[in-house]
Backbone as a printed PyTorch tensor [residue, N CA C, xyz], in Angstrom:
tensor([[[ 34.1550,  36.0440,   6.5430],
         [ 34.5730,  34.5430,   6.5250],
         [ 33.8910,  33.6060,   7.3700]],

        [[ 33.8100,  34.2680,   8.7150],
         [ 33.0320,  33.6240,   9.7530],
         [ 31.5410,  33.3030,   9.2230]],

        [[ 31.0070,  34.6130,   8.7290],
         [ 29.6900,  34.3220,   8.1890],
         [ 29.4710,  33.2710,   7.0250]],

        [[ 30.3950,  33.1060,   6.2610],
         [ 30.1900,  32.0500,   5.1930],
         [ 30.4610,  30.6120,   5.9000]],

        [[ 31.2520,  30.5360,   6.8940],
         [ 31.1180,  29.2610,   7.5120],
         [ 30.0990,  29.0320,   8.1080]],

        [[ 29.5470,  29.8540,   8.9040],
         [ 28.2540,  29.6570,   9.5260],
         [ 27.0360,  29.3790,   8.5980]],

        [[ 26.9490,  29.9160,   7.3920],
         [ 25.9800,  29.7290,   6.2610],
         [ 26.3200,  28.1730,   5.8000]],

        [[ 27.4650,  27.7960,   5.6800],
         [ 27.6700,  26.4950,   5.2060],
         [ 27.3270,  25.3440,   6.1480]],

        [[ 27.3350,  25.8300,   7.4010],
         [ 27.0760,  24.6680,   8.3140],
         [ 25.5540,  24.6760,   8.3760]],

        [[ 24.9560,  25.8700,   8.3310],
         [ 23.6620,  25.9380,   8.3600],
         [ 23.0460,  25.2570,   7.2180]],

        [[ 23.6410,  25.3820,   6.0820],
         [ 23.2270,  24.6840,   4.8770],
         [ 23.1610,  23.1400,   5.0340]],

        [[ 24.5180,  22.7470,   5.4440],
         [ 24.5710,  21.3950,   5.7940],
         [ 23.6870,  20.8130,   6.8210]],

        [[ 23.1540,  21.6230,   7.7350],
         [ 22.2900,  20.9870,   8.9950],
         [ 20.7330,  20.9180,   8.2840]],

        [[ 20.7090,  21.9840,   7.3160],
         [ 19.3540,  21.9420,   6.4450],
         [ 19.0160,  20.9030,   5.7340]],

        [[ 20.2950,  20.6400,   4.8970],
         [ 20.3540,  19.4690,   3.9640],
         [ 20.1090,  18.1050,   4.5750]],

        [[ 20.6350,  17.8260,   5.8090],
         [ 20.7670,  16.7600,   6.5560],
         [ 19.1890,  16.5300,   7.0420]],

        [[ 18.4990,  17.6640,   7.5040],
         [ 17.2620,  17.6200,   7.8880],
         [ 16.1550,  17.1750,   6.8200]],

        [[ 16.6470,  18.0490,   5.8450],
         [ 15.7050,  17.7030,   4.6120],
         [ 15.7880,  16.0950,   4.2440]],

        [[ 17.2040,  15.4970,   4.1840],
         [ 17.2260,  14.0640,   3.8770],
         [ 16.4440,  13.2910,   4.7780]],

        [[ 16.6320,  13.5710,   6.2460],
         [ 16.0820,  12.6220,   7.1240],
         [ 14.1700,  12.6120,   6.9200]],

        [[ 13.8850,  13.8890,   6.6510],
         [ 12.4240,  13.9700,   6.5040],
         [ 12.1050,  13.2360,   5.2890]],

        [[ 12.7550,  13.4350,   4.0340],
         [ 12.2900,  12.3810,   3.2390],
         [ 12.5620,  10.9500,   3.2190]],

        [[ 13.6200,  10.3560,   3.9900],
         [ 13.5900,   9.1840,   4.2810],
         [ 12.4900,   8.7380,   5.3410]],

        [[ 12.0060,   9.4400,   6.1900],
         [ 10.7950,   9.1040,   6.8870],
         [  9.5830,   9.1770,   6.0300]],

        [[  9.6480,  10.1710,   5.1420],
         [  8.1470,   9.9960,   4.1850],
         [  8.3240,   8.8070,   3.3490]],

        [[  9.2920,   8.4350,   3.0550],
         [  9.4750,   7.2560,   1.8640],
         [  9.0700,   6.0160,   2.6980]],

        [[  9.4910,   5.7870,   3.7770],
         [  9.3500,   4.6440,   4.7000],
         [  7.7110,   4.7460,   5.0460]],

        [[  7.1910,   5.7490,   5.2810],
         [  5.5580,   5.6120,   5.5000],
         [  4.9760,   5.3260,   4.2450]],

        [[  5.5090,   5.8410,   3.1170],
         [  4.6250,   5.4850,   1.8530],
         [  5.0730,   3.7380,   1.3460]],

        [[  6.0050,   3.1520,   2.1340],
         [  6.4400,   2.0340,   1.6970],
         [  6.6170,   0.9960,   2.5900]],

        [[  5.2540,   0.9840,   3.4890],
         [  4.9790,   0.1840,   4.7930],
         [  4.5590,  -1.1850,   4.1960]],

        [[  4.3770,  -1.5580,   2.9230],
         [  4.1040,  -2.6500,   2.5170],
         [  5.4840,  -3.4970,   2.3010]],

        [[  5.3530,  -4.9460,   2.7320],
         [  6.6970,  -5.6670,   2.6300],
         [  6.7160,  -6.0430,   1.1350]],

        [[  7.9640,  -6.3080,   0.5810],
         [  7.8150,  -6.6320,  -0.8610],
         [  7.0450,  -7.9510,  -1.3360]],

        [[  7.1260,  -8.8800,  -0.1290],
         [  6.6260, -10.0800,  -0.3760],
         [  4.8830,  -9.8590,  -0.4120]],

        [[  4.5730,  -9.1240,   0.1580],
         [  3.1150,  -8.6790,   0.2530],
         [  2.6750,  -8.0080,  -1.1420]],

        [[  3.4280,  -7.1820,  -1.8150],
         [  3.4460,  -6.5120,  -3.0760],
         [  3.4970,  -7.4880,  -4.2020]],

        [[  4.5310,  -8.5490,  -3.9830],
         [  4.8230,  -9.4890,  -4.8770],
         [  3.2730, -10.3960,  -5.1270]],

        [[  3.0130, -10.7940,  -3.8910],
         [  1.6980, -11.5130,  -3.8410],
         [  0.6970, -11.0670,  -4.6230]],

        [[  0.5320,  -9.5780,  -4.2960],
         [ -0.6170,  -9.1630,  -4.9890],
         [ -0.4120,  -9.1040,  -6.6400]],

        [[  0.9610,  -8.6860,  -7.0620],
         [  1.2040,  -8.7390,  -8.4730],
         [  1.0010,  -9.8420,  -8.9280]],

        [[  1.3270, -10.9590,  -8.4360],
         [  1.3510, -12.2630,  -9.0160],
         [ -0.3360, -12.8850,  -9.2410]],

        [[ -0.9680, -12.5450,  -8.2760],
         [ -2.3610, -12.9110,  -8.2430],
         [ -3.0480, -11.8630,  -9.5190]],

        [[ -2.5450, -10.6550,  -9.5170],
         [ -3.2610,  -9.7460, -10.3620],
         [ -3.0910, -10.4010, -11.7580]],

        [[ -1.6130, -10.7240, -11.9250],
         [ -1.3220, -11.0990, -13.4090],
         [ -1.9600, -12.2530, -13.9190]],

        [[ -2.1420, -13.3830, -12.7420],
         [ -2.9380, -14.3410, -13.0870],
         [ -4.5700, -14.0210, -13.6410]],

        [[ -4.8640, -13.1410, -13.0840],
         [ -6.2540, -12.7190, -13.6250],
         [ -5.9260, -11.8120, -14.8300]],

        [[ -5.3050, -11.2440, -15.0520],
         [ -5.1150, -10.1220, -16.1470],
         [ -4.3300, -10.5420, -17.3490]],

        [[ -3.6140, -11.7670, -17.1850],
         [ -2.8610, -12.1710, -18.2680],
         [ -1.2490, -11.8710, -17.9000]],

        [[ -0.5120, -13.2480, -18.3010],
         [  0.7940, -12.9730, -17.6020],
         [  1.6550, -12.2130, -18.6990]],

        [[  1.6290, -10.8780, -18.9010],
         [  2.2330, -10.4050, -19.9950],
         [  3.1150,  -9.2270, -19.4220]],

        [[  3.9490,  -8.5350, -19.8530],
         [  4.6940,  -7.3880, -19.5230],
         [  3.8630,  -6.1140, -19.1630]],

        [[  2.9270,  -6.0660, -20.0180],
         [  2.0090,  -4.8510, -19.6800],
         [  0.9880,  -5.1280, -18.4010]],

        [[  0.5070,  -6.2590, -18.4170],
         [ -0.0860,  -6.7040, -16.8690],
         [  0.7610,  -6.5650, -15.9040]],

        [[  2.1290,  -6.9460, -15.8420],
         [  2.8590,  -6.5900, -14.8300],
         [  2.9470,  -5.1360, -14.4640]],

        [[  3.1040,  -4.4460, -15.3850],
         [  2.9850,  -2.8260, -15.2200],
         [  2.0410,  -2.3010, -14.4010]],

        [[  0.7250,  -2.7730, -15.0630],
         [ -0.4340,  -2.2400, -14.6100],
         [ -0.4440,  -2.8460, -13.2370]],

        [[ -0.3190,  -4.1380, -13.0190],
         [ -0.5720,  -4.9580, -11.5280],
         [  0.4100,  -4.1550, -10.4010]],

        [[  1.6130,  -3.8640, -10.9920],
         [  2.4680,  -2.8240,  -9.9480],
         [  1.8970,  -1.6130,  -9.6500]],

        [[  1.6180,  -0.9660, -10.6890],
         [  0.8930,   0.2170, -10.5040],
         [ -0.4120,   0.2780,  -9.2960]],

        [[ -1.0860,  -0.8360,  -9.7220],
         [ -2.3140,  -0.8590,  -8.9390],
         [ -1.8860,  -1.0780,  -7.6220]],

        [[ -0.8600,  -1.9810,  -7.3090],
         [ -0.6550,  -2.0920,  -5.8740],
         [  0.1750,  -0.9070,  -5.1760]],

        [[  0.6520,  -0.1690,  -6.0910],
         [  1.4350,   1.1500,  -5.5230],
         [  0.2480,   1.9690,  -5.1180]],

        [[ -0.7610,   2.2240,  -5.7700],
         [ -2.0500,   2.9600,  -5.5400],
         [ -2.5450,   2.6780,  -4.2700]],

        [[ -2.7980,   1.3070,  -4.3380],
         [ -3.4390,   0.6370,  -3.1440],
         [ -2.8460,   1.0520,  -1.7990]],

        [[ -1.2700,   0.9740,  -1.7210],
         [ -0.4550,   1.0510,  -0.8800],
         [ -0.3390,   2.6370,  -0.4670]],

        [[ -0.4370,   3.6280,  -1.3220],
         [ -0.9020,   5.0180,  -1.2380],
         [ -1.9570,   5.4570,  -0.3240]],

        [[ -3.1060,   4.4700,  -0.6120],
         [ -4.4400,   5.0000,   0.0440],
         [ -4.5530,   4.2620,   1.2670]],

        [[ -4.1600,   3.0530,   1.4140],
         [ -4.4920,   2.1160,   2.4860],
         [ -3.3340,   1.5540,   3.0560]],

        [[ -3.0960,   1.9870,   4.8400],
         [ -2.3220,   1.4860,   5.4420],
         [ -1.8750,  -0.0610,   5.6030]],

        [[ -0.8260,  -0.6040,   5.5060],
         [ -0.6330,  -1.8450,   5.4150],
         [ -1.3860,  -2.4830,   6.6560]],

        [[ -1.6850,  -2.2120,   7.8680],
         [ -2.2380,  -3.0800,   8.6200],
         [ -3.7140,  -3.0720,   8.3240]],

        [[ -4.5280,  -2.1960,   7.8540],
         [ -5.6260,  -2.1500,   7.3150],
         [ -5.8850,  -3.0360,   6.0510]],

        [[ -4.8720,  -3.1060,   5.2970],
         [ -4.7430,  -3.9520,   4.0550],
         [ -4.7480,  -5.5200,   4.5330]],

        [[ -3.8930,  -5.9100,   5.3780],
         [ -3.7860,  -7.0070,   5.7840],
         [ -5.2770,  -7.5230,   6.6250]],

        [[ -6.0230,  -6.6840,   7.3770],
         [ -7.0890,  -6.8220,   8.1440],
         [ -8.3030,  -7.2120,   7.0810]],

        [[ -8.4860,  -6.4660,   5.8110],
         [ -9.1340,  -6.5300,   4.7040],
         [ -9.0570,  -8.0760,   4.4240]],

        [[ -7.7860,  -8.0110,   3.9900],
         [ -7.5210,  -9.6080,   3.0940],
         [ -7.8240, -10.7150,   4.1410]],

        [[ -7.5690, -10.5950,   5.2650],
         [ -7.9890, -11.6540,   6.5340],
         [ -9.6950, -11.6830,   6.4830]],

        [[-10.0730, -10.8130,   6.4130],
         [-11.7730, -10.7820,   6.4420],
         [-12.2520, -11.4160,   5.0570]],

        [[-11.8860, -10.7570,   4.0810],
         [-12.0750, -11.3830,   2.8070],
         [-11.8760, -12.9140,   2.7680]],

        [[-10.7990, -13.3530,   2.9010],
         [-10.2410, -14.6050,   3.1390],
         [-11.1990, -15.5980,   4.1840]],

        [[-11.5560, -15.3140,   5.3610],
         [-12.3510, -15.7750,   6.4820],
         [-13.8940, -15.8180,   5.9400]],

        [[-14.1740, -14.9220,   5.3750],
         [-15.4940, -14.7600,   4.9800],
         [-16.0880, -15.9400,   3.9760]],

        [[-15.0710, -16.5110,   3.1160],
         [-15.2370, -17.6320,   2.2210],
         [-15.3620, -18.8080,   2.7510]],

        [[-15.1630, -19.0830,   4.1070],
         [-15.0550, -20.4320,   4.7810],
         [-16.8530, -20.6650,   5.1000]],

        [[-17.1040, -21.7100,   4.4960],
         [-18.5960, -22.0840,   4.6880],
         [-18.9740, -22.1870,   6.1740]],

        [[-20.3200, -22.2550,   6.4930],
         [-20.6450, -22.5580,   7.9400],
         [-20.9040, -21.0710,   8.5890]],

        [[-20.8050, -21.1800,  10.0050],
         [-21.1920, -20.2890,  10.9800],
         [-19.9520, -19.5160,  11.1590]],

        [[-18.5610, -20.1490,  10.8400],
         [-17.4200, -19.6490,  10.9870],
         [-17.1500, -18.5170,  10.0840]],

        [[-17.3550, -18.8100,   8.8470],
         [-17.3920, -17.9610,   7.8230],
         [-18.3550, -16.6580,   7.8900]],

        [[-19.6450, -17.2130,   8.4090],
         [-20.6630, -15.8550,   8.4910],
         [-20.4200, -14.9440,   9.5790]],

        [[-19.6020, -15.5090,  10.3670],
         [-19.0420, -14.1640,  11.4440],
         [-18.3600, -13.1420,  10.8150]],

        [[-17.5490, -13.4550,   9.5900],
         [-16.8080, -12.4360,   8.9810],
         [-17.7560, -11.6610,   8.0050]],

        [[-18.9220, -12.0260,   7.7810],
         [-19.6160, -11.4690,   6.6480],
         [-20.4310, -10.2270,   7.1650]],

        [[-20.8290, -10.2940,   8.4480],
         [-21.6030,  -9.5510,   8.7640],
         [-21.1970,  -8.2050,   9.7690]],

        [[-20.3530,  -8.4680,  10.5310],
         [-20.0010,  -7.3250,  11.4500],
         [-19.3900,  -5.7630,  10.7780]],

        [[-19.9570,  -4.8770,  11.1380],
         [-19.4900,  -3.8360,  10.7670],
         [-18.1970,  -3.5050,  10.4530]],

        [[-17.2010,  -3.7390,  11.3220],
         [-15.8940,  -3.5310,  11.1090],
         [-15.4500,  -4.2630,   9.9930]],

        [[-15.6350,  -5.4800,   9.7240],
         [-15.3850,  -6.1680,   8.6840],
         [-15.7690,  -5.8290,   7.3240]],

        [[-17.2030,  -5.2960,   7.3430],
         [-17.6290,  -4.7040,   6.2750],
         [-16.9290,  -3.2800,   5.7060]],

        [[-16.4440,  -2.5640,   6.9910],
         [-15.7330,  -1.3110,   6.6770],
         [-14.4640,  -1.6640,   6.0740]],

        [[-13.8880,  -2.6220,   6.5120],
         [-12.5730,  -3.0710,   6.0180],
         [-12.2920,  -3.4920,   4.6880]],

        [[-13.4740,  -4.2650,   4.4510],
         [-13.3980,  -4.7760,   3.1360],
         [-13.8200,  -3.6520,   2.0550]],

        [[-14.7720,  -2.7510,   2.5040],
         [-15.1340,  -1.6410,   1.6190],
         [-14.0460,  -0.9490,   1.2780]],

        [[-12.9300,  -0.6840,   2.4040],
         [-11.9130,   0.4130,   2.2880],
         [-11.1510,  -0.3400,   1.2690]],

        [[-10.9360,  -1.6520,   1.1910],
         [ -9.7840,  -2.2670,   0.5230],
         [-10.4690,  -2.1690,  -1.0500]],

        [[-11.7090,  -2.5350,  -1.3210],
         [-12.3920,  -2.2950,  -2.4180],
         [-12.2770,  -1.2430,  -3.1240]],

        [[-12.6000,   0.1120,  -2.4340],
         [-12.3650,   1.2590,  -2.8420],
         [-10.9620,   1.4990,  -3.3200]],

        [[-10.0070,   1.2630,  -2.6930],
         [ -8.4970,   1.3510,  -2.9050],
         [ -8.3260,   0.6050,  -4.1650]],

        [[ -8.8060,  -0.7040,  -4.3020],
         [ -8.7200,  -1.4550,  -5.3230],
         [ -9.3780,  -0.7670,  -6.6850]],

        [[-10.4340,  -0.3020,  -6.5380],
         [-11.0360,   0.3820,  -7.5090],
         [-10.3490,   1.5120,  -8.1830]],

        [[ -9.7390,   2.4510,  -7.2840],
         [ -8.8440,   3.6240,  -7.4100],
         [ -7.8380,   3.0530,  -8.3170]],

        [[ -6.9150,   2.0130,  -7.8940],
         [ -5.8300,   1.2460,  -8.6280],
         [ -6.3620,   0.8940, -10.1530]],

        [[ -7.5310,   0.4060, -10.2600],
         [ -7.9260,   0.3670, -11.5970],
         [ -8.2650,   1.2770, -12.5340]],

        [[ -8.7830,   2.3460, -11.8950],
         [ -8.9360,   3.4620, -12.4730],
         [ -7.6330,   4.1340, -13.2130]],

        [[ -6.8480,   4.3490, -12.2720],
         [ -5.3930,   4.8320, -12.5630],
         [ -4.5510,   4.0820, -13.1810]],

        [[ -4.7470,   2.7520, -13.3600],
         [ -3.6420,   1.9340, -13.6740],
         [ -3.9710,   1.0760, -14.8380]],

        [[ -5.4430,   0.6830, -15.0280],
         [ -5.6420,  -0.2680, -16.2160],
         [ -6.3570,   0.5590, -17.5100]]])
C-alpha cells in the first residue's frame, strides 16, 4: 500500500513537472504579442486579398516566422526596413551597416519560409 502511495505521488510530481515544461515551451514559441501577429496578418491580407483563405495563409505565415525568428529580432528587422525607406542620409544609415543587412536578411528568409509552407 505504501508503495502505491509513493508511486502515485511520484506520478503527480512527474505530471506537474511535464505541465510546467510544456507551459514554458509554449511561452517560448509564443513570444510575439497578439497585436504584432494581427498587424502582420492585416498587412498580408491587404496584399493577398481579403478572403478567408488569405486569412488562413497569412496566419500560418506569421506562425512560421515566429517559429524561426525571435520577436526581438523581428522587431529590429522591421525597424531597419522601415527606417531604410526614409529619404536622404538618415535612411541611408540603415541601408548599409552589416547588422542592419543581417537583420533584414533573417526576416526575409523567415518570410520566404512562411511563403513556402503556407501559400
